[in-house]
All heavy atoms as an XYZ file, in Angstrom:
400
protein
N     -14.521      5.009     11.494
C     -15.274      5.440     10.319
C     -14.733      4.742      9.087
O     -15.489      4.245      8.281
C     -15.207      6.971     10.170
C     -15.942      7.615     11.339
C     -15.829      7.406      8.856
C     -15.789      9.106     11.395
N     -13.420      4.738      8.942
C     -12.822      4.089      7.773
C     -13.160      2.611      7.730
O     -13.439      2.068      6.673
C     -11.307      4.288      7.823
C     -10.613      3.851      6.578
S     -11.102      4.934      5.254
C     -10.849      3.852      3.907
N     -13.169      1.978      8.880
C     -13.465      0.546      8.915
C     -14.880      0.276      8.451
O     -15.130     -0.693      7.743
C     -13.267      0.006     10.331
N     -15.812      1.124      8.823
C     -17.195      0.925      8.409
C     -17.366      1.116      6.912
O     -18.061      0.349      6.257
C     -18.118      1.882      9.171
C     -18.239      1.613     10.664
C     -19.117      2.679     11.317
C     -18.804      0.242     10.929
N     -16.744      2.135      6.357
C     -16.888      2.351      4.924
C     -16.175      1.262      4.136
O     -16.643      0.861      3.071
C     -16.376      3.731      4.533
O     -14.998      3.840      4.761
N     -15.082      0.774      4.635
C     -14.353     -0.283      3.948
C     -15.133     -1.581      3.951
O     -15.081     -2.341      2.999
C     -12.986     -0.492      4.600
N     -15.834     -1.839      5.015
C     -16.556     -3.105      5.111
C     -17.837     -3.106      4.296
O     -18.419     -4.150      4.070
C     -16.880     -3.408      6.574
O     -17.798     -2.461      7.078
N     -18.285     -1.962      3.832
C     -19.557     -1.874      3.139
C     -19.449     -2.124      1.640
O     -20.441     -2.072      0.945
C     -20.177     -0.499      3.382
N     -18.273     -2.374      1.125
C     -18.086     -2.508     -0.316
C     -18.035     -3.970     -0.716
O     -16.985     -4.588     -0.656
C     -16.800     -1.807     -0.736
S     -16.773     -0.064     -0.363
N     -19.150     -4.526     -1.129
C     -19.188     -5.904     -1.591
C     -20.243     -6.716     -0.884
O     -20.604     -6.445      0.253
N     -20.736     -7.717     -1.590
C     -21.789     -8.535     -0.998
C     -21.256     -9.822     -0.378
O     -21.908    -10.409      0.470
C     -22.850     -8.860     -2.054
O     -22.253     -9.514     -3.152
N     -20.073    -10.258     -0.781
C     -19.492    -11.460     -0.166
C     -18.316    -11.069      0.719
O     -17.766     -9.972      0.600
C     -19.016    -12.427     -1.255
O     -17.847    -11.932     -1.877
N     -17.926    -11.984      1.593
C     -16.780    -11.713      2.473
C     -15.518    -11.450      1.657
O     -14.725    -10.573      1.988
C     -16.561    -12.862      3.442
C     -17.607    -12.906      4.540
C     -17.231    -13.937      5.580
C     -18.283    -14.035      6.653
N     -18.216    -12.971      7.615
N     -15.325    -12.185      0.589
C     -14.152    -11.985     -0.260
C     -14.145    -10.617     -0.921
O     -13.116     -9.946     -0.975
N     -15.311    -10.211     -1.428
C     -15.422     -8.879     -2.034
C     -15.132     -7.788     -1.019
O     -14.429     -6.823     -1.309
C     -16.827     -8.647     -2.598
C     -17.121     -9.445     -3.845
O     -16.164     -9.957     -4.462
O     -18.311     -9.560     -4.196
N     -15.692     -7.944      0.171
C     -15.476     -6.934      1.213
C     -14.020     -6.912      1.667
O     -13.464     -5.854      1.944
C     -16.420     -7.169      2.386
C     -17.876     -6.824      2.059
C     -18.757     -6.836      3.293
N     -18.808     -8.135      3.943
C     -19.618     -9.127      3.597
N     -20.462     -8.976      2.603
N     -19.604    -10.263      4.251
N     -13.384     -8.070      1.721
C     -11.970     -8.116      2.117
C     -11.094     -7.426      1.070
O     -10.206     -6.645      1.415
C     -11.516     -9.560      2.317
N     -11.361     -7.690     -0.209
C     -10.572     -7.058     -1.269
C     -10.776     -5.547     -1.312
O      -9.814     -4.777     -1.368
C     -10.934     -7.666     -2.626
C     -10.410     -9.058     -2.889
C     -10.978     -9.601     -4.207
C      -8.897     -9.057     -2.945
N     -12.035     -5.118     -1.298
C     -12.277     -3.678     -1.381
C     -11.838     -2.986     -0.092
O     -11.298     -1.876     -0.132
C     -13.744     -3.385     -1.690
O     -14.596     -3.879     -0.684
N     -12.042     -3.629      1.028
C     -11.590     -3.059      2.297
C     -10.082     -2.925      2.344
O      -9.550     -1.924      2.823
N      -9.388     -3.921      1.820
C      -7.933     -3.852      1.766
C      -7.442     -2.721      0.879
O      -6.510     -1.996      1.222
N      -8.105     -2.552     -0.260
C      -7.708     -1.477     -1.179
C      -7.971     -0.101     -0.572
O      -7.120      0.793     -0.633
C      -8.455     -1.624     -2.495
N      -9.139      0.070      0.013
C      -9.467      1.351      0.637
C      -8.535      1.619      1.819
O      -8.031      2.729      1.992
C     -10.945      1.371      1.077
C     -11.856      1.344     -0.145
C     -11.250      2.606      1.939
C     -13.322      1.079      0.167
N      -8.301      0.608      2.622
C      -7.420      0.755      3.773
C      -5.985      1.076      3.370
O      -5.321      1.901      3.999
N      -5.507      0.437      2.295
C      -4.147      0.706      1.828
C      -4.021      2.152      1.354
O      -3.038      2.836      1.656
C      -3.768     -0.256      0.707
N      -5.020      2.616      0.616
C      -4.998      4.002      0.153
C      -5.025      4.988      1.303
O      -4.260      5.960      1.340
N      -5.907      4.738      2.246
C      -6.011      5.629      3.407
C      -4.734      5.585      4.249
O      -4.249      6.621      4.710
C      -7.213      5.240      4.258
N      -4.176      4.401      4.437
C      -2.947      4.270      5.207
C      -1.778      4.980      4.555
O      -0.967      5.621      5.223
N      -1.698      4.894      3.225
C      -0.633      5.588      2.506
C      -0.778      7.098      2.649
O       0.211      7.814      2.849
C      -0.649      5.195      1.028
N      -2.017      7.593      2.554
C      -2.256      9.032      2.728
C      -1.887      9.505      4.129
O      -1.257     10.549      4.293
C      -3.720      9.366      2.436
C      -4.140      9.312      0.970
C      -5.648      9.510      0.846
C      -3.384     10.337      0.158
N      -2.277      8.732      5.123
C      -1.951      9.105      6.505
C      -0.435      9.068      6.713
O       0.140      9.969      7.340
C      -2.669      8.184      7.515
C      -2.139      8.391      8.924
C      -4.170      8.435      7.469
N       0.219      8.052      6.180
C       1.669      7.968      6.298
C       2.361      9.164      5.659
O       3.288      9.746      6.225
N       1.885      9.560      4.480
C       2.485     10.703      3.794
C       2.195     12.010      4.526
O       3.067     12.866      4.648
C       1.962     10.784      2.359
N       0.988     12.170      5.022
C       0.586     13.411      5.689
C       1.298     13.607      7.025
O       1.530     14.739      7.444
C      -0.924     13.431      5.891
N       1.632     12.516      7.678
C       2.256     12.628      8.998
C       3.778     12.520      8.943
O       4.428     12.567      9.977
C       1.717     11.540      9.948
O       2.024     10.247      9.408
C       0.220     11.678     10.162
N       4.316     12.372      7.745
C       5.759     12.245      7.616
C       6.273     10.853      7.925
O       7.470     10.635      8.036
N       5.372      9.917      8.044
C       5.764      8.534      8.321
C       6.020      7.772      7.034
O       6.151      8.348      5.956
N       6.052      6.498      7.142
C       6.300      5.635      5.998
C       5.017      5.429      5.199
O       4.013      4.948      5.736
C       6.820      4.276      6.476
O       6.837      3.351      5.414
N       5.060      5.789      3.919
C       3.903      5.585      3.045
C       3.640      4.092      2.872
O       2.493      3.632      2.960
C       4.126      6.276      1.685
C       3.005      5.946      0.722
C       4.244      7.782      1.866
N       4.692      3.336      2.653
C       4.550      1.886      2.461
C       4.055      1.224      3.744
O       3.152      0.383      3.709
C       5.882      1.260      1.985
C       5.776     -0.261      1.934
C       6.273      1.813      0.632
N       4.630      1.613      4.872
C       4.181      1.051      6.144
C       2.717      1.369      6.421
O       1.948      0.510      6.861
N       2.323      2.603      6.139
C       0.922      2.989      6.315
C       0.003      2.197      5.417
O      -1.087      1.784      5.819
N       0.433      1.980      4.169
C      -0.381      1.212      3.228
C      -0.530     -0.236      3.674
O      -1.616     -0.813      3.583
C       0.239      1.277      1.834
N       0.549     -0.816      4.177
C       0.495     -2.219      4.634
C      -0.435     -2.355      5.837
O      -1.293     -3.238      5.876
C       1.915     -2.738      4.968
C       1.858     -4.068      5.690
C       2.737     -2.846      3.702
N      -0.275     -1.470      6.802
C      -1.116     -1.535      8.004
C      -2.580     -1.241      7.656
O      -3.484     -1.963      8.081
C      -0.600     -0.560      9.080
C       0.756     -1.037      9.598
C      -1.603     -0.425     10.224
C       1.487     -0.029     10.454
N      -2.803     -0.202      6.867
C      -4.173      0.134      6.472
C      -4.821     -0.955      5.638
O      -5.995     -1.276      5.810
N      -4.051     -1.536      4.730
C      -4.578     -2.615      3.900
C      -4.945     -3.844      4.719
O      -5.996     -4.456      4.506
N      -4.094     -4.185      5.662
C      -4.391     -5.343      6.520
C      -5.623     -5.088      7.379
O      -6.486     -5.961      7.521
C      -3.184     -5.653      7.404
N      -5.715     -3.887      7.938
C      -6.879     -3.557      8.772
C      -8.155     -3.539      7.943
O      -9.192     -4.062      8.369
C      -6.667     -2.211      9.455
N      -8.098     -2.964      6.760
C      -9.279     -2.914      5.900
C      -9.714     -4.291      5.436
O     -10.908     -4.605      5.411
N      -8.756     -5.123      5.057
C      -9.079     -6.480      4.614
C      -9.684     -7.301      5.752
O     -10.665     -8.027      5.558
C      -7.835     -7.167      4.067
N      -9.111     -7.181      6.931
C      -9.641     -7.918      8.082
C     -11.050     -7.447      8.423
O     -11.939     -8.267      8.688
C      -8.721     -7.742      9.293
N     -11.258     -6.148      8.393
C     -12.597     -5.616      8.687
C     -13.608     -6.107      7.670
O     -14.704     -6.533      8.022
C     -12.571     -4.074      8.712
O     -11.655     -3.647      9.710
C     -13.943     -3.506      9.006
N     -13.240     -6.060      6.394
C     -14.153     -6.536      5.356
C     -14.460     -8.011      5.482
O     -15.599     -8.443      5.328
N     -13.443     -8.806      5.782
C     -13.637    -10.251      5.898
C     -14.453    -10.631      7.127
O     -15.191    -11.616      7.117
C     -12.286    -10.953      5.939
N     -14.331     -9.850      8.181
C     -15.029    -10.177      9.428
C     -16.438     -9.592      9.512
O     -17.170     -9.910     10.440
C     -14.202     -9.694     10.623
C     -12.861    -10.401     10.801
C     -12.052     -9.725     11.907
C     -13.059    -11.868     11.096
N     -16.796     -8.751      8.551
C     -18.112     -8.125      8.570
C     -19.109     -8.996      7.832
O     -18.869     -9.398      6.699
C     -18.056     -6.735      7.908
O     -17.077     -5.960      8.576
C     -19.388     -6.035      7.994
N     -20.211     -9.264      8.461
C     -21.271    -10.048      7.857
C     -22.170     -9.125      7.048
O     -22.399     -7.981      7.418
C     -22.075    -10.756      8.950
C     -23.056    -11.746      8.384
O     -22.653    -12.605      7.597
O     -24.250    -11.642      8.725
N     -22.688     -9.626      5.929
C     -23.557     -8.811      5.075
C     -24.768     -8.275      5.844
O     -25.239     -7.168      5.578
C     -24.018     -9.626      3.870
C     -24.770     -8.811      2.843
C     -25.114     -9.606      1.605
O     -24.932    -10.840      1.603
O     -25.576     -8.990      0.641
N     -25.246     -9.024      6.827
C     -26.389     -8.583      7.622
C     -26.055     -7.421      8.549
O     -26.941     -6.726      9.023
C     -26.947     -9.747      8.455
C     -27.517    -10.842      7.578
O     -27.967    -10.534      6.457
O     -27.503    -12.005      8.016
N     -24.763     -7.201      8.815
C     -24.329     -6.100      9.678
C     -24.285     -4.765      8.947
O     -24.130     -3.728      9.557
C     -22.939     -6.369     10.246
C     -22.922     -7.578     11.168
O     -23.975     -7.905     11.722
O     -21.854     -8.182     11.312
N     -24.396     -4.805      7.614
C     -24.254     -3.604      6.804
C     -25.635     -3.087      6.415
O     -26.449     -3.817      5.882
C     -23.425     -3.911      5.540
C     -22.056     -4.428      5.936
C     -23.308     -2.673      4.666
C     -21.276     -4.982      4.780
N     -25.888     -1.814      6.665
C     -27.156     -1.182      6.318
C     -26.920     -0.216      5.167
O     -26.394      0.864      5.343
C     -27.736     -0.439      7.522
C     -29.054      0.212      7.222
O     -29.673     -0.097      6.173
O     -29.490      1.051      8.032
N     -27.297     -0.633      3.964
C     -27.145      0.215      2.790
C     -28.498      0.774      2.332
O     -28.703      1.048      1.162
C     -26.499     -0.576      1.649
C     -25.091     -1.108      1.903
C     -24.630     -1.960      0.728
C     -24.130      0.017      2.138
N     -29.401      0.951      3.279
C     -30.758      1.429      2.998
C     -31.499      0.520      2.029
O     -32.252      0.970      1.180
C     -30.746      2.860      2.472
C     -30.570      3.875      3.574
O     -30.871      3.540      4.730
O     -30.132      4.993      3.281
N     -31.272     -0.780      2.130
C     -31.983     -1.734      1.269
C     -33.314     -2.096      1.872
O     -33.520     -2.230      3.004
C     -31.148     -3.009      1.078
C     -29.939     -2.748      0.216
O     -29.954     -1.759     -0.521
O     -28.984     -3.534      0.300
């Protein structure tokens, strides 16, 4: 679910990678804090996953009810 929402922010691959990375980092930090794990580690992993998802998602794959 997080990957889909992260990939939907932006019209270019670069925009989606940046916004996906930011959303993923925030979510990863929250999960790290909630589970007693590393906040920084969660942010790094979440940010990398979000950025990769955004960069690999094609604009045609996203349905924003357009």
